[in-house]
GUBAZA-688031 format. One record per residue (C-alpha): residue in three letters; z, y, x. Coordinates in steps of 0.05 Angstrom, whole numbers, plus 5000, padded with zeros to 4 digits. Layout:
! GUBAZA-688031
ALAZYX ...
This chain:
! GUBAZA-688031
MET482216601027 LYS482017401025 GLN485317701088 ALA488818231091 PHE488018791158 LEU494119121181 ARG493819851215 LYS494419921285 GLY501119781313 LYS504219521238 GLU504218841270 ASP511318961299 SER515518791247 LEU512118071231 ASN512117891312 ARG520018021297 PHE518617431235 HIS520418031179 PRO517317701122 TRP515318301086 ILE509018701094 PHE509419391064 SER503319781032 GLY502320371086 ALA501819771139 ILE495319461112 HIS488719791131 HIS483619491087 PHE482618781053 SER476518381056 GLU476318330994 GLN481118610937 PRO485417980921 GLU489617820858 GLU495517920845 GLY499817280863 GLU494117060905 VAL495416790973 VAL492517221030 GLU491617131107 VAL494617771149 TYR490817971215 ALA493218451256 SER487918941281 THR487019181355 PRO481919591388 ASN478219181442 GLU477119461516 ASN470319771497 GLY475120211451 LYS469820161398 ASP470719521369 TRP477419181338 ASP479718491357 PHE483518171297 LYS489317621306 TYR492017231256 ILE499117321246 ALA501117081174 THR499816811107 GLY503117081041 HIS502917230968 PHE499517880952 GLN502418380897 ILE501419050875 GLY507119530897 SER511919790955 ILE512519080990 MET505318860987 ILE506018121016 ARG511117691020 ILE510217191083 LEU510016431074 SER508316191133 PHE506916501206 SER502715831231 GLY497215881188 GLU500115311137 GLU496015131070 ILE500815391014 ASP500114810964 GLU504814230941 ASP506813960997 PHE508914581033 TYR513714750982 LYS516114010985 ARG517314131067 LYS521014751047 ILE525114490992 ALA526913941036 VAL529814331087 ALA533714741044 LEU536714171010 ASP538213841075 VAL541814551094 ARG545814501023 LYS547613721039 ALA550313941110 ILE555314501087 GLY558114011035 VAL556014380968 CYS550413820945 GLN554613240933 GLU552612560908 THR555012230842 GLY556111560822 GLY560911000833 ASP568311090817 LYS569011730842 GLU568312370795 CYS563612900832 GLN567013480843 ASN561114030850 ASN554613960822 THR553414620820 PHE549215020884 ARG544115460899 LEU538215070925 ILE532915610935 HIS534716300961 GLY529616750977 GLU528016991047 GLY534416581065 ASP530615901056 ASN523016211076 LEU521716331004 PRO521216980988 GLY520917120917 LEU523616430889 VAL531016300868 VAL533315590846 ASP540215410820 VAL542414720804 TYR547114510745 GLY548113870751 LYS541413500721 THR538414110710 ALA534714630768 VAL533415330742 LEU527315650771 GLN526516390777 ALA520416740805 HIS522117500833 SER514817570852 VAL507617430818 GLY506016950871 MET511916550855 HIS510316600783 THR503616360794 ASP505615750835 ARG511315630789 MET508614860769 MET507414670842 VAL514614800856 ALA517414490799 LYS513113910823 ALA515613960891 ILE523113970871 LYS522613440824 GLU518812910881 VAL524113230940 MET530313190883 GLY528012440851 ASP532212260798 LYS538712760814 ILE534213230773 GLU531613150707 ASN529513880683 ILE526914450709 TYR527715100667 TYR523315660681 LYS527616390672 SER523716960700 GLU522717420637 THR527218000669 THR525417840741 LEU518217920741 PRO514818610751 PHE513218880689 LYS506619260703 ALA503518520723 ASP504118460646 LEU504217700656 GLY506517590587 GLN512217060612 GLU516816680565 ASN522216280588 GLY521615510579 PHE522214820607 LEU517014640660 ILE520413850665 GLY524713520617 GLY527813940563 ASP535413700563 LYS539814180537 ASP546113910560 ASP549214570593 ILE555814280631 ALA557114370707 VAL562314240752 GLU564314660806 ASN569814540856 GLY572514010794 LEU573014530739 ARG567414450687 PHE563315060645 HIS558215180599 VAL551415510635 ASP547815900597 TRP540715840631 LEU537516000558 LYS540316670552 GLY544416880600 GLN545117370665 LYS541517170725 THR540016370720 GLY546916250677 PHE552116300723 PHE554516670780 VAL554116130837 ASP555116590901 GLN563016730876 ARG564315920883 GLU568316050949 ASN572116720928 ARG574016400859 ALA577015810897 LEU580416350950 LEU583616710884 GLN585916050864 LYS591416070923 PHE594016760907 ALA594516680831 LYS601016280823 ASP606116660779 ARG602017270774 ARG599317620714 VAL592117680727 LEU585318090695 ASN579417950705 MET574818520696 PHE567118340686 CYS569217660668 TYR562317400648 THR563216720641 GLY570816700664 GLY570416380724 PHE575016750763 SER579216710699 PHE579715880695 TYR580815820775 ALA586916310766 MET589715870707 ARG589015230755 GLY592415710808 GLY598715710766 ALA598116400738 ASN603116690681 LEU597617020640 VAL590217090652 HIS586817640611 SER579517640613 VAL575518280598 ASP567218420580 SER563718920541 SER559118270519 GLN562517890463 LYS557917310486 ALA560517380550 ILE567217320518 ASP565616690471 LEU562616370532 THR569416570571 ASN573016210516 SER569115630514 ASN570115550591 VAL577915660590 GLU577915180525 LEU573614600569 ASN579414670626 PHE585314820594 PRO584414680514 GLY590015090476 ASP593215410538 PRO596516040513 ARG596516400580 HIS589516600571 LYS586217250527 ALA580217520526 PHE577418200502 ALA570218430492 GLN571419250513 ASP568219750560 ALA572219590624 PHE572820360643 LYS577120440575 PHE580619800579 LEU583320100653 ASP585020740619 GLU589120460562 MET592819880600 LYS600220030625 LYS601820150692 GLY605019560726 GLU602319080673 TYR598618600721 ASP599918480793 LEU592618100813 ILE585418490783 ILE578818200797 LEU573218730800 ASP567218460797 PRO561618880763 PRO554318810757 ALA550019160808 PHE551820010805 ALA545620110847 LYS538619680845 HIS534920200891 LYS536720710939 ASP536721300891 ALA542021050858 VAL546020970916 LYS550321630907 ASN551121460839 ALA553920790853 MET559321050908 LYS561621520856 GLY562320940802 TYR565220400853 SER571120970880 ARG572321120802 LEU572820450786 ASN577520200841 GLN582020820828 LYS583520640766 ALA585419940792 PHE589720250846 GLU593020680805 LYS595120130754 ILE596319540785 GLN603419330800 SER606319420870 GLY605318800915 GLY599218630868 ILE593218340898 LEU586418690879 PHE579418240886 THR573318780891 PHE566118670901 SER559419010901 CYS553418600891 SER548219170899 GLN544019110957 VAL542519760973 ILE550319840983 THR552319621059 LYS558919351070 ASP560920031107 ALA558720391047 PHE562820010996 ARG569119961038 THR568520751045 ALA568320750966 VAL574220300971 PHE578220701018 THR576221450981 ALA578921050912 ALA586220790948 ALA587221550975 HIS585921900910 ALA590921430888 ARG595421540938 ARG596920780948 ASN597820401015 VAL593219841016 ARG591819301067 ILE585718921079 LEU587618121081 TYR579817911073 GLN572518121077 LEU568417741033 HIS561317551027 GLN555617040994 PRO557116291009 ALA553715951055 ASP547815681000 HIS545416360995 PRO543916371073 ILE541217091105 ASN534917001149 ILE536817291214 TYR530317581219 HIS531317981131 PRO538618231145 GLU537118611079 GLY538917931046 GLU546218091055 TYR547618320986 LEU554518130967 LYS560918421000 GLY568718400978 LEU575518530997 VAL582018270992 LEU586818730988 TYR595018830979 VAL596619400951 GLU604719710960 
């Protein structure tokens, strides 16, 4: 196995179990590794005579060209093979069972939830890997060349750990792998091939577009926040902006909303939303969907038309250089909602941009409220659910933040 040798003092973050090594921390390699190759990492320290160097093993990880050059898989020298992935996946599954999102099916009792995130990258000590489960199908997504290289080992390990609970494993990484790696990757089934796309979340059914949809096909990370919204929906007029598959919409309908309007710029998303509403509330006249730009819709709608609004936009900033413009975008979007929402209304507002901190997001929303000259109370501060865990040594993994606001 090839070795990476760190510059003096650059092992400090690894001694705190941070799972990334940046390119500037590496002094040299024993031999240049290929992208996706597993390498051993050694700390470099001068010995007592001050001339020669001592090298100490510190970690093992996937090599990749770029700013984050090595993603750590092990701090104990384990071999990275199928057994390694089976151990990691088994631990992750135990976590999901402990928090109650991975329910058993069978018997007379109908399953209320067969949708959850099984692997959440660094949060489950597998950097570069995301696995979402939708019923009998697991959707595997690689965010690093190393996980792309190991995809069949991962798929076999998932099948081994999950047994007959998983029949299909679909690989969906065309848009998440670094384009410079030129891997020529195509999405497709690694195991199985059943395209039955109906899954269950908190007793509600929905279509999952893992073939062509965003992310792995559904935004699993809003499950608890959708359930919370349901409690506020009774007798309200609900606007679900950036609705995608309509998750918040059919929770609002189950909560007793008087009307629910779903908006997304994508006609495909609107079609999927309508399909999901029809699955759960066939023929229900309370729901309408609009394929329209969000800012244009907010500009044109009447003041006081809605008294519960959800703002769940795509990431406005995917890197630090975009933070300034993203903050303006969040402020502008929320200001429009503050200006139009009925007095006594509830606003659910979110940011999924990892580089936007909780404090920064609150500042953007505070600025919007001040410009709209509305009195606003924070009722809840929201975050990602427990099946999207945050590695305590990797605070960067905290990406989803949200606020539930009462607007006078």
